[in-house]
C-alpha positions as CSV (number, residue, x, y, z in Angstrom):
1,M,84.1,-179.1,118.6
2,R,86.5,-181.8,117.0
3,E,84.1,-184.4,118.9
4,T,86.7,-187.9,119.5
5,L,87.7,-190.2,121.1
6,N,91.0,-192.5,121.9
7,L,92.0,-195.5,123.5
8,E,95.6,-196.9,124.5
9,Y,97.2,-199.0,126.1
10,V,100.8,-197.5,127.4
11,H,103.6,-199.3,128.9
12,A,104.5,-197.8,132.2
13,G,108.1,-196.5,131.1
14,D,106.3,-195.0,128.4
15,V,102.8,-193.5,130.2
16,R,104.7,-189.6,131.5
17,G,105.5,-188.7,128.4
18,Y,102.0,-189.6,126.7
19,L,100.2,-188.7,129.5
20,E,102.8,-184.7,128.9
21,R,101.6,-184.9,125.0
22,H,98.0,-184.8,125.7
23,K,98.1,-183.0,128.9
24,G,94.5,-181.1,129.2
25,H,92.7,-183.7,127.2
26,V,92.8,-186.4,129.2
27,L,89.6,-188.4,130.4
28,G,90.7,-190.8,132.6
29,V,94.1,-192.9,133.9
30,V,93.9,-196.5,134.6
31,A,97.0,-198.4,136.5
32,F,96.9,-202.2,136.0
33,G,99.4,-204.4,138.3
34,A,100.3,-206.2,141.4
35,H,101.5,-203.0,142.8
36,A,99.8,-199.1,142.9
37,P,102.0,-196.9,140.8
38,E,104.3,-195.4,142.9
39,P,104.4,-192.0,144.0
40,S,107.8,-190.4,143.1
41,E,107.2,-191.6,139.5
42,A,105.8,-188.5,139.4
43,L,103.0,-188.9,136.5
44,P,100.7,-185.4,136.0
45,F,98.1,-186.9,136.0
46,A,96.8,-189.8,139.2
47,P,96.1,-192.7,138.2
48,L,93.1,-195.0,139.2
49,W,94.2,-198.5,140.5
50,V,92.9,-201.7,140.1
51,N,94.5,-204.6,141.9
52,V,95.3,-206.6,138.5
53,P,98.5,-208.4,137.9
54,V,100.1,-207.8,134.4
55,L,101.6,-210.9,132.0
56,G,103.6,-211.0,129.7
57,G,106.4,-209.6,131.3
58,Y,105.0,-206.2,132.5
59,D,104.7,-204.8,135.9
60,A,102.1,-202.5,134.7
61,S,100.0,-201.2,132.5
62,F,98.3,-198.1,131.5
63,E,94.8,-197.8,130.1
64,V,94.7,-194.2,129.0
65,W,91.3,-192.7,127.6
66,T,91.4,-189.4,126.1
67,S,89.2,-186.7,124.0
68,G,89.9,-184.2,120.9
69,N,88.7,-181.7,122.7
70,A,89.3,-180.0,126.1
71,V,88.7,-181.8,129.7
72,T,88.0,-180.3,132.5
73,S,87.5,-181.7,136.5
74,C,83.8,-182.4,137.3
75,S,84.9,-185.1,140.1
76,A,81.6,-185.1,143.2
77,G,81.5,-187.3,146.0
78,D,82.5,-190.5,146.3
79,I,83.3,-190.6,142.2
80,N,86.0,-189.1,140.4
81,A,85.3,-187.8,136.4
82,F,86.4,-185.3,133.9
83,T,84.5,-184.3,130.5
84,D,84.4,-183.0,127.2
85,G,81.2,-181.6,127.7
86,A,79.8,-184.6,125.4
87,V,82.0,-187.9,126.5
88,L,82.5,-188.3,130.9
89,F,85.1,-190.4,132.2
90,G,84.7,-191.4,135.8
91,S,85.6,-193.7,138.2
92,M,84.9,-195.0,142.3
93,R,86.2,-197.5,145.0
94,M,84.5,-198.5,148.2
95,E,85.6,-200.4,150.6
96,Q,83.7,-203.6,152.2
97,S,83.6,-202.7,155.6
98,S,83.7,-205.1,158.2
99,G,79.5,-206.5,158.2
100,M,78.8,-204.9,154.9
101,T,77.8,-207.2,152.3
102,L,78.7,-206.6,148.6
103,E,75.3,-206.7,147.4
104,A,75.0,-203.4,149.8
105,V,78.2,-202.1,148.2
106,S,77.7,-202.9,144.6
107,R,73.6,-201.3,145.1
108,R,75.4,-197.5,146.9
109,M,78.0,-197.6,144.2
110,Y,75.5,-197.7,141.2
111,L,73.2,-195.6,143.1
112,E,76.0,-192.9,142.8
113,I,76.3,-193.3,139.7
114,F,73.1,-193.2,138.1
115,A,71.8,-189.9,140.1
116,Y,75.6,-188.7,139.4
117,L,75.9,-189.1,135.8
118,V,72.1,-187.3,136.3
119,R,73.4,-184.5,137.2
120,A,76.5,-184.1,135.2
121,G,74.0,-183.6,132.4
122,C,75.6,-187.2,130.8
123,P,72.6,-189.9,131.6
124,S,73.8,-192.4,128.9
125,L,75.9,-195.0,130.6
126,L,77.4,-196.5,127.6
127,R,80.2,-199.0,128.9
128,V,81.2,-200.1,132.7
129,W,84.3,-202.0,134.6
130,N,83.4,-203.4,137.4
131,Y,86.4,-204.8,139.4
132,L,85.4,-207.3,142.5
133,P,88.4,-209.1,145.3
134,Q,87.2,-212.8,145.9
135,I,84.4,-212.6,142.8
136,N,84.2,-216.1,142.4
137,E,84.3,-217.1,146.6
138,P,81.0,-217.4,148.3
139,E,79.3,-215.0,150.8
140,N,76.3,-215.5,152.2
141,G,75.4,-219.1,150.2
142,L,75.9,-217.5,147.0
143,E,79.0,-216.8,144.9
144,R,79.8,-212.8,145.4
145,Y,79.5,-212.1,141.8
146,R,76.1,-213.4,142.0
147,C,75.5,-210.7,145.4
148,F,77.7,-207.8,143.3
149,N,74.5,-209.0,140.5
150,V,71.8,-209.1,142.9
151,G,73.2,-205.3,144.0
152,R,73.5,-203.7,140.5
153,H,70.0,-205.0,140.0
154,E,68.4,-203.3,143.3
155,A,69.9,-200.2,142.0
156,Y,68.8,-200.2,138.3
157,L,64.9,-200.4,140.3
158,Q,65.6,-198.0,143.2
159,G,67.3,-195.4,140.7
160,G,64.1,-195.5,138.2
161,R,65.6,-197.1,134.6
162,D,64.2,-199.9,133.2
163,I,65.7,-203.8,133.2
164,S,65.6,-202.8,129.0
165,E,68.1,-202.6,126.3
166,E,67.8,-198.9,126.5
167,N,69.1,-198.8,130.3
168,M,72.1,-201.2,129.6
169,P,75.4,-200.4,128.9
170,A,78.2,-202.7,127.8
171,A,80.3,-204.1,131.0
172,S,82.5,-206.9,132.2
173,V,82.8,-208.0,135.9
174,L,86.1,-209.4,136.6
175,G,87.8,-210.6,140.0
176,C,90.7,-208.3,141.6
177,G,93.3,-208.4,144.2
178,P,92.6,-207.4,147.6
179,G,91.3,-203.8,148.4
180,P,88.0,-202.6,147.6
181,M,85.8,-202.4,144.0
182,V,87.2,-200.6,141.9
183,I,84.1,-199.3,139.0
184,Y,85.6,-196.8,135.9
185,F,83.1,-196.2,133.2
186,L,82.6,-194.0,130.3
187,A,79.0,-192.1,129.9
188,S,77.8,-189.4,126.8
189,N,75.0,-186.8,126.8
190,K,73.5,-188.7,124.1
191,P,72.6,-192.4,123.6
192,G,74.5,-194.9,121.8
193,M,73.3,-198.6,120.1
194,A,73.3,-201.6,121.4
195,V,74.6,-204.6,119.3
196,D,73.8,-207.8,119.7
197,N,75.1,-211.2,119.7
198,P,72.1,-214.0,118.5
199,R,74.8,-216.4,119.0
200,Q,74.0,-215.6,122.7
201,L,71.1,-215.1,125.0
202,T,70.3,-211.6,125.6
203,A,72.5,-211.4,129.3
204,Y,69.9,-210.2,131.4
205,R,67.9,-212.4,130.5
206,Y,69.6,-215.2,131.3
207,P,68.0,-218.1,133.5
208,E,67.6,-218.2,137.4
209,R,70.4,-221.0,138.1
210,Y,73.1,-218.5,137.0
211,G,71.9,-216.4,140.4
212,P,68.7,-215.1,141.5
213,R,69.1,-211.5,139.4
214,S,70.8,-211.6,135.8
215,P,73.4,-209.9,134.5
216,L,73.1,-206.1,133.3
217,F,74.4,-206.0,130.0
218,V,74.5,-205.5,126.7
219,R,76.7,-207.2,124.4
220,A,78.5,-204.4,122.9
221,M,77.6,-200.6,122.2
222,L,78.0,-198.9,119.5
223,A,78.8,-195.1,120.0
224,S,79.5,-192.0,116.8
225,F,82.2,-189.3,118.4
226,G,82.5,-186.8,115.5
227,E,84.2,-188.6,112.7
228,E,84.5,-191.7,114.7
229,R,82.3,-194.7,115.7
230,C,83.0,-196.8,118.5
231,L,82.1,-200.0,119.2
232,M,83.0,-201.0,123.0
233,V,82.6,-204.9,123.2
234,S,81.1,-206.5,126.4
235,G,83.7,-208.9,128.4
236,T,83.0,-211.9,126.1
237,A,83.5,-215.4,126.6
238,S,83.4,-218.7,125.4
239,I,79.7,-219.4,125.9
240,V,77.1,-220.0,123.4
241,G,73.4,-219.1,124.5
242,H,74.1,-218.9,127.9
243,E,75.6,-222.5,128.6
244,T,79.6,-222.4,128.9
245,M,81.6,-224.1,125.6
246,H,84.6,-225.9,125.5
247,K,85.0,-226.4,130.1
248,G,89.0,-227.5,130.4
249,D,90.5,-226.4,127.4
250,A,91.8,-222.4,126.9
251,E,92.5,-222.9,123.3
252,Q,89.6,-223.3,122.6
253,Q,87.5,-220.9,124.7
254,A,89.6,-218.2,122.7
255,L,88.6,-219.4,119.5
256,E,84.7,-219.6,120.7
257,T,85.3,-215.9,122.7
258,M,86.9,-214.6,119.4
259,R,84.0,-216.3,117.5
260,N,81.5,-214.0,119.5
261,I,83.4,-211.0,119.0
262,R,83.5,-211.3,115.3
263,T,80.0,-211.5,115.2
264,L,80.0,-208.8,117.1
265,L,81.6,-206.7,114.8
266,Q,79.1,-208.1,111.9
267,Q,76.6,-207.5,113.8
268,A,77.7,-203.9,113.8
269,Y,78.7,-203.4,110.4
270,P,76.9,-205.4,108.7
271,S,77.1,-203.6,105.0
272,G,81.2,-203.5,106.0
273,G,81.6,-207.2,107.1
274,E,83.7,-207.1,110.4
275,G,85.6,-203.9,109.2
276,A,88.6,-204.8,111.2
277,A,90.5,-203.6,107.8
278,R,88.9,-200.2,107.9
279,G,89.0,-200.1,112.0
280,R,91.6,-200.6,114.9
281,M,91.1,-202.6,117.8
282,Q,92.5,-202.5,121.1
283,L,91.9,-206.0,122.9
284,K,92.1,-206.8,126.8
285,V,92.5,-210.2,127.5
286,Y,91.8,-211.6,130.8
287,I,93.4,-214.8,131.6
288,R,92.4,-217.2,134.9
289,H,95.8,-219.4,134.5
290,P,99.7,-217.8,133.6
291,A,99.9,-220.9,131.8
292,D,97.7,-220.5,129.7
293,L,99.3,-217.3,128.3
294,E,101.1,-218.3,125.1
295,R,98.9,-220.8,123.3
296,V,95.8,-217.5,123.7
297,R,98.3,-215.1,122.2
298,E,99.0,-217.3,119.6
299,H,95.2,-217.9,118.9
300,I,94.8,-214.1,119.0
301,E,97.5,-212.5,117.1
302,H,96.2,-215.7,114.1
303,V,93.0,-214.3,114.1
304,F,92.6,-210.9,114.9
305,G,96.7,-209.5,113.7
306,P,99.7,-209.2,115.6
307,G,99.0,-205.3,114.9
308,Q,96.6,-205.1,117.0
309,Q,97.1,-203.5,120.8
310,T,96.7,-206.1,123.2
311,V,97.3,-205.8,127.1
312,F,96.9,-209.5,128.8
313,L,95.9,-209.6,133.1
314,L,95.9,-212.5,135.2
315,S,92.2,-212.4,136.8
316,D,89.7,-214.7,137.9
317,V,86.5,-214.8,135.6
318,C,82.9,-214.1,136.4
319,R,81.9,-218.0,136.1
320,T,84.5,-221.0,137.9
321,D,84.6,-223.1,134.4
322,L,85.2,-219.8,131.6
323,L,89.5,-219.8,131.9
324,L,89.5,-216.1,130.0
325,E,87.5,-213.5,129.0
326,I,88.0,-210.7,126.0
327,E,86.8,-207.3,126.1
328,A,87.9,-204.8,122.9
329,V,87.3,-201.7,121.6
330,H,87.4,-200.8,118.0
331,F,87.1,-197.5,116.8
332,S,86.4,-197.1,112.7
333,A,85.1,-194.1,110.0
334,A,82.0,-192.9,110.9
335,G,81.2,-193.8,107.2
336,V,81.7,-197.0,107.6
337,E,77.3,-197.9,107.8
338,A,76.0,-199.6,111.3
339,G,73.2,-201.7,111.9
340,R,71.6,-203.5,114.5
């Protein structure tokens, strides 16, 4: 059994060929763009569409997760999922119907995910991506992002998952265009190792000024897949302690964000420094204002090198004073020592 996990960001013109070459090994496909992929494209694998425009002159970008092992469907209920027996990629979409609160939607979705993962034999949630329409808009006197956090917190308690590092995945929550709330996730039959950032307060210990319930995630998750380690970095922003830094300055926010990501790499691989030279990294960059794209791109290429695979997306971020957020996936050889 060849335990490997791989991620690629693929342009629209290349995705059909990429999926054909990996037929039988595709865990999940996520399409980003302002419009859903046309059925006429006849893709061999139906993608999950997230209504988030792609920046940089592209109409769409495809996030493709594959395994070195044969993959089979394990969908159930509202969850569309595929597994190789050790790792599982799942997704679900849910409309917020009239009279239903976002808090109720997020609670229902997470409860279904928790119950499903136990039945599927992959109870360890490693990484979760959440996309909310109108993330910064108010709902019943509370910002919708904070409503989401309340519902997620209630699902943890009702689902029997303690609010502790052992039960937290790496995660991100971003805004998306009109439509359903979208969640996709990676889970495993064995737990990963949480990686913290000493420059930042643990997210689930945030003070109440950020909402009645704290966001529930760890800063990064390190997992082993055969001969490779995969560090999944949560949505990371220009935050030190719990305070937003460099308000109104996208360039400085980008640099602060990358300092946080480099710190996580150092924490994950203490004997190997950042581990960047011995690994490969993919970045997904969410930018609030398109005018900031080029300068942010320049800083990212300067810090991480132009060879890193990066996709830029137009999205609102969880705090209104944050102009961007960056998430990363870093692969390295298992021989690189990991630590807390």
